[in-house]
matplotlib code that plots the C-alpha trace (Angstrom):
import matplotlib.pyplot as plt

x = [139.3, 135.6, 136.9, 139.5, 136.7, 134.4, 136.9, 137.9, 134.5, 133.6, 136.8, 135.6, 132.1, 133.9, 136.0, 133.0, 131.0, 133.8, 133.8, 130.1, 130.1, 132.8, 130.8, 127.5, 129.2, 130.6, 126.9, 125.5, 128.2, 127.7, 124.0, 124.1, 126.2, 124.3, 121.3, 123.8, 125.7, 122.7, 121.6, 124.8, 124.5, 121.0, 121.9, 125.0, 122.7, 120.9, 124.1, 125.6, 122.3, 122.3, 125.9, 125.2, 122.4, 124.6, 127.3, 124.8, 123.6, 127.1, 128.0, 125.4, 126.5, 130.1, 129.3, 132.2, 134.7, 136.7, 138.1, 141.1, 138.7, 136.3, 139.0, 139.1, 142.6, 143.8, 144.2, 147.9, 147.8, 144.5, 144.1, 142.1, 140.3, 139.5, 137.3, 137.5, 137.7, 140.3, 139.1, 138.0, 135.1, 132.7, 132.1, 132.9, 132.5, 136.0, 136.8, 134.0, 135.1, 138.8, 138.3, 136.4, 139.1, 141.9, 140.1, 139.9, 143.7, 144.5, 142.1, 143.7, 147.4, 146.1, 145.2, 148.7, 147.6, 149.7, 148.0, 148.0, 146.3, 144.9, 143.8, 141.4, 141.4, 144.1, 142.6, 142.9, 146.4, 147.6, 146.0, 147.6, 151.0, 151.3, 150.8, 153.3, 150.8, 152.1, 150.2, 150.4, 148.9, 146.8, 144.5, 144.0, 141.9, 139.0, 136.5, 134.8, 133.4, 134.9, 134.8, 134.9, 138.4, 139.3, 137.5, 139.1, 142.4, 141.5, 139.9, 143.0, 145.4, 143.6, 142.8, 146.5, 147.4, 144.9, 145.6, 149.3, 148.7, 150.2, 146.9, 144.5, 141.4, 140.1, 137.9, 136.3, 135.5, 133.6, 130.2, 127.0, 124.6, 120.9, 119.5, 120.6, 120.9, 121.9, 125.5, 126.5, 130.1, 130.2, 132.6, 132.1, 134.2, 135.1, 137.6, 137.2, 133.9, 131.3, 129.3, 125.9, 122.9, 124.7, 121.8, 119.2, 115.6, 115.5, 113.8, 114.6, 117.9, 117.7, 119.9, 122.0, 124.7, 127.6, 129.8, 132.8, 132.9, 131.4, 134.9, 136.0, 133.1, 133.6, 137.1, 135.9, 132.9, 134.5, 136.8, 134.1, 132.0, 134.8, 135.1, 131.4, 131.2, 134.1, 132.5, 129.3, 131.4, 133.0, 129.7, 128.2, 131.0, 131.1, 127.3, 127.9, 130.8, 128.7, 125.8, 128.2, 129.6, 126.4, 125.2, 128.4, 128.5, 124.9, 125.8, 128.8, 126.6, 124.0, 126.7, 128.2, 124.9, 124.4, 127.9, 127.2, 124.1, 126.0, 129.0, 126.5, 124.7, 127.9, 129.1, 125.9, 126.6, 130.1, 128.8, 126.0, 128.6, 131.0, 128.1, 127.1, 130.6, 130.8, 127.8, 128.7, 131.9, 130.3, 127.7, 130.5, 132.6, 129.7, 128.7, 132.3, 132.2, 128.9, 130.3]
y = [116.8, 117.9, 121.7, 120.6, 118.3, 121.6, 124.0, 121.6, 121.1, 124.8, 125.5, 122.7, 124.4, 128.0, 126.3, 124.6, 127.7, 129.4, 126.8, 127.1, 130.6, 130.1, 127.2, 129.2, 132.4, 130.2, 128.5, 131.9, 133.0, 130.1, 130.3, 133.9, 132.7, 129.8, 132.0, 134.1, 130.9, 129.2, 132.4, 132.4, 128.8, 129.1, 132.4, 130.6, 127.8, 129.8, 131.0, 127.7, 126.2, 128.9, 128.4, 124.8, 125.8, 128.1, 125.5, 122.6, 125.1, 125.9, 122.4, 121.4, 124.0, 123.0, 119.6, 117.3, 119.8, 119.0, 120.8, 119.9, 120.1, 117.6, 115.0, 111.7, 110.3, 106.8, 107.4, 107.5, 110.3, 111.4, 114.8, 115.1, 118.2, 117.9, 120.5, 120.6, 123.2, 125.5, 125.4, 122.5, 122.5, 121.4, 117.8, 115.1, 117.5, 117.6, 113.9, 112.4, 114.0, 113.3, 109.7, 109.5, 111.2, 108.9, 105.9, 107.0, 107.8, 104.1, 102.8, 104.8, 103.6, 100.1, 100.4, 102.0, 105.5, 108.4, 110.6, 114.6, 116.3, 119.7, 120.9, 123.4, 123.9, 123.6, 120.4, 118.4, 119.8, 118.7, 115.5, 114.4, 116.1, 114.3, 111.0, 111.8, 112.3, 114.6, 117.8, 119.8, 122.8, 124.0, 127.0, 128.3, 130.7, 130.4, 127.9, 130.4, 133.0, 131.9, 134.4, 133.7, 134.8, 132.0, 129.7, 131.0, 130.4, 126.6, 126.4, 127.9, 125.6, 122.3, 123.5, 124.0, 120.8, 118.8, 121.0, 120.3, 116.6, 116.5, 114.8, 112.8, 113.3, 115.4, 114.0, 116.4, 115.7, 118.2, 118.3, 118.8, 120.9, 119.6, 121.2, 122.4, 118.9, 116.9, 117.6, 114.8, 113.9, 113.9, 113.0, 113.6, 113.7, 117.3, 117.1, 115.9, 117.8, 115.8, 117.4, 118.9, 117.4, 114.3, 111.9, 113.5, 113.5, 117.3, 119.9, 119.7, 121.5, 125.0, 126.3, 129.2, 131.4, 132.4, 135.2, 134.4, 130.7, 127.9, 126.7, 129.9, 130.3, 126.8, 127.8, 130.8, 129.0, 125.8, 127.2, 129.6, 126.5, 124.9, 128.2, 128.3, 124.7, 124.9, 128.3, 126.2, 123.4, 125.9, 127.5, 124.2, 123.1, 126.6, 126.4, 122.5, 123.8, 126.4, 124.0, 121.3, 123.9, 125.2, 121.6, 120.7, 123.7, 123.3, 119.9, 120.9, 123.8, 121.4, 119.0, 121.9, 122.7, 119.0, 118.7, 122.1, 120.5, 117.4, 119.4, 121.6, 118.7, 117.3, 120.7, 120.9, 117.6, 118.6, 121.4, 119.7, 117.1, 120.1, 121.8, 118.4, 117.8, 121.2, 120.7, 117.3, 118.7, 121.7, 119.4, 117.0, 119.9, 121.2, 117.9, 117.4, 120.9, 119.9, 117.1]
z = [162.0, 161.4, 161.0, 158.6, 156.6, 156.7, 155.2, 152.7, 151.4, 151.4, 149.4, 146.9, 146.9, 145.8, 143.2, 141.5, 141.7, 139.8, 137.2, 136.8, 136.2, 133.2, 131.6, 132.1, 130.2, 127.4, 127.0, 126.8, 124.2, 122.0, 122.2, 121.1, 118.1, 116.7, 115.1, 113.1, 112.1, 111.0, 108.9, 107.3, 106.2, 104.9, 103.1, 101.4, 99.9, 97.2, 95.9, 95.6, 94.0, 91.3, 90.5, 90.0, 87.9, 85.8, 85.3, 84.5, 81.5, 80.2, 80.5, 78.0, 75.9, 76.0, 74.7, 74.9, 76.2, 79.0, 82.0, 84.2, 87.2, 85.8, 84.8, 86.5, 86.9, 88.1, 92.0, 93.3, 95.7, 97.8, 99.2, 102.4, 103.7, 107.4, 109.0, 112.8, 115.7, 116.8, 120.5, 122.9, 125.1, 122.3, 123.4, 120.9, 117.9, 116.8, 117.8, 115.6, 112.4, 113.1, 113.8, 110.4, 108.5, 110.4, 109.5, 105.8, 105.8, 107.2, 104.6, 101.5, 102.9, 102.7, 99.1, 98.3, 98.1, 99.1, 101.5, 101.6, 104.6, 104.3, 108.0, 109.1, 113.1, 115.5, 117.2, 113.9, 113.3, 116.7, 116.5, 113.2, 113.9, 117.4, 115.5, 112.7, 109.9, 106.8, 106.8, 103.5, 104.9, 107.9, 108.3, 112.1, 113.7, 111.1, 112.6, 114.6, 112.1, 108.8, 105.9, 102.2, 102.0, 104.0, 101.9, 98.8, 100.6, 101.0, 97.5, 95.8, 97.7, 96.9, 93.5, 92.6, 94.1, 92.1, 88.8, 89.1, 89.6, 93.0, 94.2, 91.9, 94.2, 97.0, 99.9, 102.1, 105.6, 107.9, 109.9, 108.8, 110.7, 110.8, 114.0, 117.5, 118.6, 115.6, 113.8, 111.5, 110.4, 106.6, 103.9, 100.2, 97.2, 96.1, 93.2, 90.5, 90.4, 89.2, 86.5, 88.0, 86.4, 84.8, 86.5, 84.0, 84.8, 84.9, 82.7, 79.1, 78.2, 76.8, 73.7, 74.8, 73.1, 75.2, 75.0, 75.7, 74.8, 77.1, 77.9, 79.1, 81.4, 82.9, 83.4, 85.3, 87.0, 88.3, 90.7, 92.0, 92.7, 94.5, 96.5, 97.4, 98.4, 100.7, 102.1, 102.8, 104.6, 106.7, 107.6, 108.4, 110.5, 112.5, 113.2, 114.1, 116.5, 118.3, 118.7, 120.3, 122.6, 123.9, 124.6, 126.3, 128.4, 129.5, 130.6, 132.4, 134.1, 135.2, 136.7, 138.3, 139.9, 140.8, 142.5, 144.3, 145.8, 147.0, 148.5, 150.2, 151.7, 153.0, 154.5, 156.4, 157.8, 158.7, 160.4, 162.3, 163.5, 164.6, 166.3, 168.1, 169.3, 170.8, 172.5, 173.9, 175.3, 176.9, 178.4, 179.5, 181.1, 182.9, 184.6, 185.6, 187.3, 189.1, 190.3]

ax = plt.figure().add_subplot(projection="3d")
ax.plot(x, y, z, "-o")
ax.set_aspect("equal")
plt.show()
């Protein structure tokens, strides 16, 4: 009995050690990708800020002219862009944003809105597909290191849906990167575009002359603004995913080390019991021979 228990305990120790090697390797890989992901997030923000400034100036020059991407319509169909992860082992990273999006879907349906889902990440796609939600389009394999071409593909799809009045509004759901320890599920309205600087209080407007016209510039700049915003969302989500995975894998590695310690103590006790039993049997046999 003791020998069988000892073998089983040692086999469990070897299994946990193998798992620990995997979780430790994944922790190091995620940790190595975090600085690059954060750098890409920080590098994208000045471009988006300058684009907003240009759109604001052009919007002032255009006066009362309108654009389809600025048009607010009565909401009958709502588009939802959900950014999750392609891979697991990242703790509650995907779960948090998926639950937020699903609650929004339920709320929209209660209000009588038709919901169109645009999904980034295999985890979200599997979740909503399994529960019977209609998915208009899914993008897979881009959450690890998203590129601007991926953002353009997503933006073009949702822009076409909005321009063709397939949807009347688009809400985006993603995870904002605050720090290596804090990632916040975030929701905001992406379409129609809220004109930048509409709140007032900024510097006095400057008069510009544009060539071509301000309307043509808006027609080119507003889609670029949506692309840049989607790209920034993907970068924020990527940095959040790597941080969440590093933290989850570190916790798994620590748990494996603690389990190995407990199993080692149990194995030592089983070995000591086995040795004590053998000594007792030897002593008993020797006494029997002596008698």
